[in-house]
DRENVOTOR-998219 format. One line per field, with one value per residue (C-alpha): x, y, z. Coordinates in steps of 0.25 Angstrom, whole numbers. Last residue first. Example, Ala and Ser with C-alpha at 12.3 -4.5 7.8 and 13.67 -1.06 7.14 Angstrom:
<kemars>
x <- [55 | 49]
y <- [-4 | -18]
z <- [29 | 31]
</kemars>
This chain:
<kemars>
x <- [-303 | -294 | -295 | -290 | -278 | -274 | -276 | -268 | -257 | -256 | -254 | -243 | -235 | -237 | -232 | -220 | -215 | -209 | -202 | -196 | -190 | -176 | -182 | -183 | -178 | -184 | -176 | -181 | -177 | -171 | -160 | -150 | -145 | -160 | -168 | -175 | -188 | -192 | -200 | -213 | -221 | -228 | -215 | -211 | -224 | -235 | -238 | -245 | -242 | -229 | -223 | -228 | -221 | -207 | -208 | -210 | -198 | -189 | -192 | -192 | -178 | -175 | -185 | -181 | -169 | -161 | -149 | -145 | -130 | -134 | -140 | -155 | -156 | -164 | -166 | -161 | -146 | -151 | -155 | -165 | -166 | -179 | -180 | -193 | -197 | -211 | -209 | -207 | -196 | -189 | -191 | -186 | -173 | -171 | -173 | -163 | -153 | -154 | -152 | -140 | -133 | -134 | -122 | -121 | -135 | -128 | -139 | -139 | -152 | -152 | -138 | -125 | -116 | -104 | -113 | -105 | -101 | -115 | -120 | -110 | -116 | -130 | -128 | -122 | -134 | -129 | -137 | -149 | -160 | -175 | -181 | -196 | -203 | -217 | -230 | -222 | -222 | -215 | -203 | -204 | -195 | -186 | -184 | -176 | -166 | -164 | -162 | -152 | -144 | -144 | -141 | -151 | -149 | -161 | -162 | -177 | -184 | -198 | -208 | -222 | -233 | -231 | -244 | -238 | -248 | -250 | -242 | -250 | -239 | -226 | -223 | -226 | -216 | -205 | -210 | -210 | -196 | -191 | -198 | -190 | -176 | -179 | -185 | -174 | -163 | -171 | -172 | -157 | -160 | -176 | -187 | -201 | -211 | -226 | -236 | -248 | -264 | -262 | -273 | -265 | -261 | -256 | -249 | -243 | -238 | -231 | -224 | -219 | -215 | -206 | -200 | -197 | -190 | -182 | -177 | -166 | -161 | -161 | -153 | -141 | -142 | -143 | -130 | -123 | -126 | -120 | -112 | -124 | -130 | -145 | -143 | -155 | -167 | -179 | -190 | -201 | -209 | -223 | -229 | -244 | -247 | -255 | -248 | -245 | -236 | -225 | -228 | -228 | -214 | -211 | -215 | -206 | -193 | -195 | -198 | -184 | -177 | -184 | -181 | -166 | -160 | -147 | -152 | -164 | -179 | -191 | -204 | -216 | -227 | -241 | -251 | -265 | -261 | -273 | -271 | -282 | -285 | -270 | -269 | -280 | -273 | -260 | -267 | -273 | -259 | -253 | -266 | -263 | -249 | -252 | -263 | -252 | -251 | -255 | -245 | -232 | -221 | -209 | -212 | -221 | -220 | -233 | -239 | -226 | -227 | -215 | -213 | -211 | -200 | -196 | -195 | -187 | -193 | -188 | -179 | -188 | -190 | -205 | -215 | -209 | -221 | -218 | -211 | -223 | -232 | -224 | -225 | -240 | -241 | -234 | -221 | -224 | -219 | -206 | -204 | -212 | -215 | -214 | -224 | -223 | -232 | -229 | -225 | -213 | -207 | -200 | -187 | -179 | -168 | -159 | -159 | -169 | -183 | -190 | -205 | -214 | -228 | -221 | -212 | -197 | -188 | -191 | -180 | -181 | -190 | -199 | -213 | -218 | -231 | -230 | -236 | -232 | -232 | -232 | -246 | -257 | -262 | -267 | -280 | -285 | -272 | -270 | -265 | -253 | -249 | -245 | -250 | -239 | -236 | -221 | -219 | -225 | -222 | -207 | -207 | -204 | -191 | -190 | -195 | -182 | -176 | -165 | -151 | -147 | -133 | -127 | -117 | -115 | -108 | -100 | -95 | -92 | -84 | -76 | -73 | -68 | -60 | -53 | -51 | -44 | -36 | -31 | -27 | -19 | -12 | -8]
y <- [-170 | -162 | -149 | -156 | -162 | -148 | -142 | -152 | -151 | -136 | -138 | -148 | -138 | -127 | -136 | -140 | -125 | -124 | -138 | -133 | -121 | -125 | -127 | -141 | -139 | -139 | -137 | -127 | -126 | -115 | -110 | -119 | -123 | -126 | -115 | -116 | -121 | -123 | -136 | -134 | -145 | -135 | -130 | -145 | -147 | -155 | -170 | -172 | -186 | -189 | -175 | -173 | -186 | -182 | -168 | -174 | -184 | -172 | -164 | -176 | -181 | -196 | -201 | -192 | -188 | -201 | -196 | -186 | -180 | -166 | -173 | -169 | -163 | -151 | -149 | -136 | -140 | -154 | -148 | -158 | -153 | -157 | -157 | -158 | -164 | -159 | -158 | -143 | -137 | -148 | -157 | -145 | -143 | -158 | -158 | -147 | -153 | -167 | -160 | -152 | -165 | -168 | -170 | -155 | -157 | -165 | -172 | -177 | -185 | -188 | -194 | -188 | -197 | -206 | -217 | -221 | -206 | -201 | -212 | -207 | -193 | -199 | -205 | -192 | -183 | -169 | -165 | -169 | -173 | -174 | -177 | -175 | -179 | -175 | -180 | -191 | -192 | -179 | -183 | -197 | -198 | -186 | -189 | -201 | -193 | -185 | -197 | -202 | -190 | -190 | -205 | -209 | -209 | -201 | -194 | -194 | -196 | -192 | -196 | -191 | -196 | -206 | -210 | -221 | -216 | -227 | -227 | -224 | -218 | -219 | -208 | -217 | -227 | -217 | -212 | -225 | -228 | -215 | -218 | -231 | -224 | -213 | -222 | -233 | -223 | -215 | -227 | -225 | -214 | -214 | -214 | -210 | -214 | -209 | -217 | -209 | -210 | -224 | -233 | -245 | -254 | -246 | -235 | -245 | -254 | -242 | -238 | -252 | -254 | -242 | -247 | -260 | -252 | -245 | -257 | -260 | -246 | -247 | -260 | -253 | -243 | -254 | -261 | -248 | -247 | -261 | -256 | -250 | -263 | -266 | -271 | -264 | -270 | -260 | -259 | -250 | -247 | -243 | -232 | -229 | -216 | -211 | -220 | -207 | -203 | -206 | -221 | -222 | -216 | -225 | -238 | -234 | -232 | -244 | -252 | -247 | -251 | -265 | -267 | -265 | -252 | -250 | -241 | -232 | -234 | -232 | -228 | -229 | -220 | -223 | -212 | -212 | -205 | -205 | -220 | -230 | -232 | -232 | -244 | -251 | -247 | -253 | -266 | -267 | -266 | -277 | -286 | -284 | -288 | -300 | -304 | -304 | -292 | -295 | -293 | -295 | -293 | -288 | -297 | -294 | -300 | -299 | -297 | -297 | -295 | -288 | -288 | -282 | -271 | -263 | -248 | -244 | -235 | -221 | -219 | -212 | -197 | -198 | -187 | -186 | -189 | -203 | -207 | -203 | -210 | -223 | -223 | -221 | -232 | -242 | -249 | -263 | -271 | -263 | -250 | -246 | -259 | -260 | -268 | -273 | -275 | -281 | -280 | -287 | -283 | -295 | -297 | -297 | -287 | -292 | -286 | -296 | -294 | -301 | -305 | -309 | -312 | -316 | -326 | -324 | -316 | -306 | -300 | -285 | -278 | -272 | -267 | -262 | -258 | -253 | -256 | -249 | -255 | -248 | -246 | -235 | -238 | -225 | -226 | -212 | -206 | -191 | -192 | -200 | -189 | -181 | -168 | -158 | -158 | -156 | -169 | -176 | -166 | -167 | -181 | -190 | -197 | -210 | -223 | -232 | -240 | -249 | -247 | -256 | -261 | -269 | -259 | -255 | -268 | -268 | -254 | -258 | -270 | -262 | -251 | -262 | -269 | -255 | -253 | -267 | -264 | -251 | -257 | -268 | -257 | -251]
z <- [-169 | -179 | -171 | -159 | -165 | -171 | -157 | -151 | -161 | -159 | -144 | -147 | -156 | -146 | -135 | -144 | -146 | -132 | -134 | -148 | -142 | -146 | -160 | -166 | -181 | -194 | -207 | -217 | -232 | -240 | -231 | -237 | -223 | -218 | -213 | -200 | -196 | -181 | -176 | -168 | -174 | -182 | -188 | -191 | -199 | -192 | -196 | -183 | -177 | -185 | -185 | -170 | -166 | -173 | -167 | -153 | -156 | -159 | -146 | -137 | -142 | -142 | -152 | -164 | -159 | -160 | -168 | -158 | -160 | -154 | -142 | -139 | -124 | -128 | -143 | -149 | -149 | -154 | -167 | -174 | -188 | -195 | -210 | -216 | -230 | -234 | -248 | -252 | -243 | -237 | -250 | -259 | -251 | -251 | -267 | -269 | -260 | -267 | -281 | -276 | -271 | -256 | -247 | -244 | -236 | -225 | -217 | -203 | -203 | -218 | -216 | -222 | -230 | -228 | -223 | -211 | -208 | -210 | -200 | -190 | -191 | -192 | -178 | -173 | -176 | -176 | -188 | -182 | -192 | -193 | -207 | -209 | -222 | -224 | -230 | -238 | -253 | -257 | -247 | -253 | -266 | -265 | -250 | -254 | -261 | -248 | -240 | -250 | -249 | -234 | -232 | -221 | -206 | -204 | -190 | -189 | -203 | -203 | -214 | -211 | -221 | -232 | -238 | -247 | -258 | -268 | -281 | -294 | -301 | -293 | -283 | -271 | -275 | -275 | -261 | -255 | -260 | -254 | -241 | -240 | -243 | -233 | -223 | -222 | -223 | -212 | -204 | -202 | -192 | -189 | -199 | -197 | -208 | -209 | -217 | -219 | -216 | -212 | -218 | -220 | -231 | -243 | -235 | -225 | -237 | -244 | -231 | -228 | -242 | -241 | -228 | -234 | -246 | -236 | -228 | -238 | -237 | -222 | -223 | -229 | -218 | -207 | -213 | -212 | -197 | -194 | -183 | -177 | -174 | -175 | -189 | -194 | -202 | -204 | -193 | -199 | -186 | -188 | -179 | -178 | -172 | -160 | -150 | -143 | -154 | -144 | -144 | -158 | -160 | -147 | -155 | -167 | -158 | -150 | -162 | -168 | -155 | -155 | -170 | -167 | -172 | -178 | -189 | -188 | -187 | -197 | -190 | -199 | -194 | -199 | -199 | -194 | -181 | -171 | -171 | -169 | -184 | -186 | -177 | -185 | -198 | -193 | -189 | -202 | -209 | -200 | -203 | -218 | -216 | -208 | -219 | -230 | -240 | -254 | -259 | -251 | -262 | -254 | -242 | -231 | -217 | -209 | -194 | -186 | -171 | -164 | -150 | -136 | -141 | -129 | -128 | -115 | -105 | -103 | -91 | -80 | -81 | -84 | -88 | -102 | -109 | -115 | -102 | -93 | -104 | -103 | -87 | -87 | -98 | -89 | -90 | -84 | -96 | -97 | -105 | -118 | -125 | -140 | -148 | -162 | -174 | -187 | -202 | -208 | -222 | -228 | -233 | -221 | -216 | -205 | -191 | -187 | -183 | -172 | -172 | -161 | -167 | -180 | -175 | -176 | -185 | -196 | -205 | -204 | -214 | -204 | -201 | -188 | -181 | -167 | -153 | -141 | -127 | -114 | -112 | -113 | -127 | -133 | -141 | -137 | -142 | -141 | -126 | -131 | -141 | -129 | -123 | -119 | -104 | -106 | -113 | -125 | -136 | -131 | -135 | -122 | -123 | -132 | -125 | -125 | -135 | -129 | -134 | -145 | -143 | -154 | -159 | -145 | -142 | -154 | -151 | -137 | -142 | -152 | -142 | -132 | -142 | -146 | -131 | -130 | -142 | -137 | -124 | -131 | -139 | -126]
</kemars>
């Protein structure tokens, strides 16, 4: 009997180890609801649309660089420098056509969604902590960004900060499809911070996230100083919320110094943030009044954050426990929600068709939530104007925004209003 128990235990351990190294392929996310049911898509609004199966994106990383600059790879270990470059993601196989991609992207195909493949990363420059003046490669990179902004309908930069246990390829796939589903109208820049790419080393990833935060802060400041972007938007996902929260607090503190340059922070969107809730609230003090708006999307049934809470012995910003806050923190958070442009979005799976009650990946796996993300970044509308419904928070003094059960019926009206707004601006 003991022998069979030992064998079973060995099998469980072997499976756990195998799963810890498994990285499922990144596939094109389900078509956002705003792209289906005959609604006009963002692709139609882009006269510069590249109708092929490749997506170019900009990137910055503090991972250790390996290999030639024109075909870089980046290790799981952190490096000393901030590397700047351009990458390419291919949707599907070499023969996948734009018509096929368009069908997948608008919900007109029932075939298995295509895989996203990283074709290459070309590094332009490596910056040490004191790079002044900028080297020629960095200046060329910023010039490329300005040229891309000139061709884009959206004049903002969206920095995407991925989660823990993520390969560069998977993170690049998430960033690239964010650009794809803006109709290629937005410039998306991946910040690829070092992760162990192994969920058994999650605690190491959280520690590395804090180490990456100053590099993200520097990236924001460099973009503000060296590009013509209207604003610098930031989207974080999961443990990227730790990087983003700590990094943006640094940006906010710097921005408040006498004579400091404006970091031009625009939309900040934290999706299922895996960040210590109390630290997250403290960080908000530093940047909530500097950013245009801060949105925090949470699912209280999030199973990944439930596990993270157990490991970290404290609630996460994406699954918060208000009782953990001090009275001073609670008062600040109430003020931030009511006066400083901080918006709490509660993702209620019971209201959203097909969404698992334990979902952690809702920002890209759910068509309702992904639609709201895109509309937020592209049009900067209030939650009410985006079709969300306000309800009082537990204290009754603040408003929490939710996806109502009739969100899909509201969305055509939202899109019609957007068309009228865009037409009036032309």
